[in-house]
N, C-alpha and C positions, 0 to 999 in steps of 0.2 A: 642734254642741256636745252633749256627753253629760253627764248628771247622774245619779248613783246615790246614793240615800239608803238607809242601812242602820241598822236599830235603831229607827227611828221608826214611829209608827202610819201605816198605809197612807194614810189620808185626809190627814194632815199632809204625808207625802212627796209625794203627788200635787199638792197645792196649792202646795207650796214649789217644786216643778219647774216648774209652770205659771207662777207669778209671776216666777220668775227668768228664764225664757225671754222673757217680755214685757219685763222691765226691760232685757235685753241685746239686744232686737230680733234674736234669734238663732233658728236652726232646730234643734229638738231631735232628735237621733239616737236612734231607738228600738232599732236593731240594734247589733251589736258595733262599736265605734268604730274607725275606721282611724287611720293615722298622722298624718292631717291634722286630726283632731278634737280640740278642747280638751275635756279630760275632768275632771269634777268628782266627787269622792267626799265625801259627808257621812256621818259616823258619829255617831248620837245616843247619848248617855249619860244617866245619871239627871239630871244638872243642866246639861250643855253639850253642844254638838255640835262635833266636830273636822272641819275642812274641809281638803281637799287639792286643788290644781288642778295638773294636768299640761298644759302649754300648748305644743304644737309650733309655734305661730305665732311664738313668741319664744324657744323653746328652753329654758324655765325652768319651775320648779315652785314653788308658794307654799303655805303652810300658815297656818291661824289657827283659833282656837277662839271660839265664840260662846255666851254664857250664856243658854240658852233659858229657864232657871228664873226670869229677871227679867221675863219677859213673861207675860201671862195666857194660858191655854190656847188661846183663840181667836186670839191674836195670834202665836203661835209660828211658824206656817207662814210668815207674812209676814216675821218677823224672820229666819228661816233663809234665806228666798229673798233678802232684801236682803243678807245677809252673803255669800251665794254670788255674787250680782251684783257686789258691791263688790270681792270678791277677783279674780274674772275680769276686771273692768274694770281693776283695778290692773295686771294682767298685760298686757292688750291695750293699755293706754296707752302702752307702750313703742313700739308700732308707729307712734304719732303723734309722740311726743317724740324718739325715737331710731330712725328707720326703717332706718338702715344702721349698726349697732353696729361699732365697731372691733375688738372682741374677738369672734371667731366662736364660735357655740355648738358644743359637742362633739356634741350630738344633732342629727340631721337635722331641718331646718325644714320646715314644711308648705309646699305649693305656693304660688305668689304669689297665686292667686285666693283661696285660703283666708285668706291673711294680709290681703289687701285687704278681704275681707268682714268680718273681725274688727276691722280698723281703722275701717272705716265704721260699725260698730255702736256705737262708743263716741265717734266724732268728732261735734262739734256740727254742727247743720244749717247749712251755709254760707250766707252772704250775699255776693253778688258785685256790686260797683259798678264801673261803667266809664264812661270818657269815650270818645264815639264820634264819628268823622268820617263824614258821611253824603252819599250821592248818590242823587237821586230822579229816576227817568225817567218822564215823563208819557206819556199816550196820544198827545199831539201830538208826541212825539219830542223834547220839550224836556228838558234836563238842568238841575236845580237842585241846588246844593251847600250843605252846612251841617254840622250836628252837634248834639250834645246829651249827655244822660246817660241811663244805663240802669241798672236794678237787677234782680237775680234772687235770689229766695229759694227754697231748696230745702225742700220739704215732705216728701220721702222721699229715698231714695238715687237714684231715677230721675226723680221729678217735681219741677218747679219752677214758680213764678209769676214772670212778668216784667212790669216796668213800664218805661216810658221816656218821655222828652220830647225832641222834635227841633224844630229850626227850620232851614229852608232858604231860599236866596235866589239869584235870577238875574236878570240883565237880558237879555232876549231880543230879538234883532234881527229886524225884519220889513221888507219893502220900503217901508212907509209910516211907520216909526218904530221905537220901542223900547217894549217892555212890561217893566216891573219887577214881578217876581212874588215874593211872600213866602208860604211855607207854614209853619204851625206846627201841631204835632200832638202828641198823647199817645197811648199804647196800653197795653193789658193783655192778657196771653196766658197760656195754660197750656201747658207744654211737657214734653218727656221728653228725658233725656240718656242717651247711650250712650258706648261707648269705654273706653279704658284710661287709664294714668297719663300718657301724653304727648299724646294726641289724643282729643278728646271731641266728637263731633257732637251736635247738639241740634236737635230739631224743635219748633216751637210753633205753636199756632193761637190767634188772638185777633182783636181789633178795634182799629182805629186811627181817630181822628177829630181834627179841629181846625178851622182857619180858613185861608182863602186870600184874599190881597189883591193886586189887579192895578191898576197905574197905567200908563197909556199916555202916551207923549211923542211927538207927531207931528213929522216932519222937515220938513214944509212946510205952507203955508196951505191946501192942498187937503184935508187930513185934520185931524181933531180928536182929541186924546187925552182919555181919560176914565178914571174910576176905578170899580172893581167890587170887591165883597167878598162873601164868603158862607162858610157851613159846608161842610165835606166829611168824609166818613167811610165806613167799610165794613170787610169782613173782611180779615184779613192772615194769610198763611202764611209762616213764616220758617224758614230752615235756617241754623244757626250752627255754626261749628267753632272750638273753643278749643284752642290748643296749650299743653301743660304746664299743665292746668287746676288742679293742686293747688299750683302756685307762687303765692306772695303777689301777684305782679305777672306777668300773662301776656297775650298777644295774643288777640283774638277777631275772626274774620271772619264776616260775615253777609250772607245773600242773602234778599231778601223779595219776595213777589208779593201784590198786593192789588187791590181793586176799589173805586172810589168809587160807593157807592150814592147818597150825597148828593155834589154836586160843583158846580164853578163853571166856566163857560165864558167865556173872554175873546175876544170877537169882534174880528177884525182885518180891515179892508177891504182887498181885493186881496192877501190873504196868508193864511197858515195860522193858524187860531184857536189860542189857548192853552187847553188842555184840562186842568183839574184835575177831570176826570171819567173814567169808564171804568176800564180797567186801568192799573196802575202797577207799576214794579219799583224795587227799592231795593238799594243796596250799602252796607255799613257796615264800618268797620275801627275797632276799638276797643283800648284798653289797659285791662285789668280789674284790680281790686284785690280780693283775697279775704281 
């Protein structure tokens, strides 16, 4: 974005440019703007400032006037900056409300990357909620299935915070009987997202913890079933991939790897123990709402 202020005091012009850039979360171009740059010109008069925006991201221009005389001298820079930000945001908002206009612009549009950057600057920070089907592979090579809910809150264009709650269950066969295993967990993580409009990989690092409940049922009188429960938890690394992430409803696939620092071991006589300890892997498939 380029902002030129003409006819104002230098201090007022510098402060107005600084505040407008912050309000729009945009990068200010100090050199001669190219054909992809949104250009703003503010011309100050005795009582008001005339604003003009030439916006190649939408192929249109906007104008307005703001009465600087209504503000105290100390507040005029902020008033001018907010007027600039509002006018630019009014132009960029078309990228969100009408991304593919039926009537093409006569002027060449900015490249897709510049248009996406402008759209992201005025778009609200998204919150994504998902229903997830989950598969959890334990260190004992036992697979438990379940699901739950997940939420992701973006704190910037790239960074997000993720929370989820999952519950998994399986009845595991052993030579001496069956072990019913229930795993419940919650997690929190910080992640980064990449990619474009149709495919968006995401990487996150966090912690997951919860409880494990094991109940053994013996198949004969030679063995005895028993119950065991305990807490489990540890770090988690997750890789997600969202398809068409800007759609209101879209699919999300996730792979995760973690380690039980705290864990529960279910001892099985003459068979493989059930291990909610050590390394584990996960696979999730969800439907997300944004």
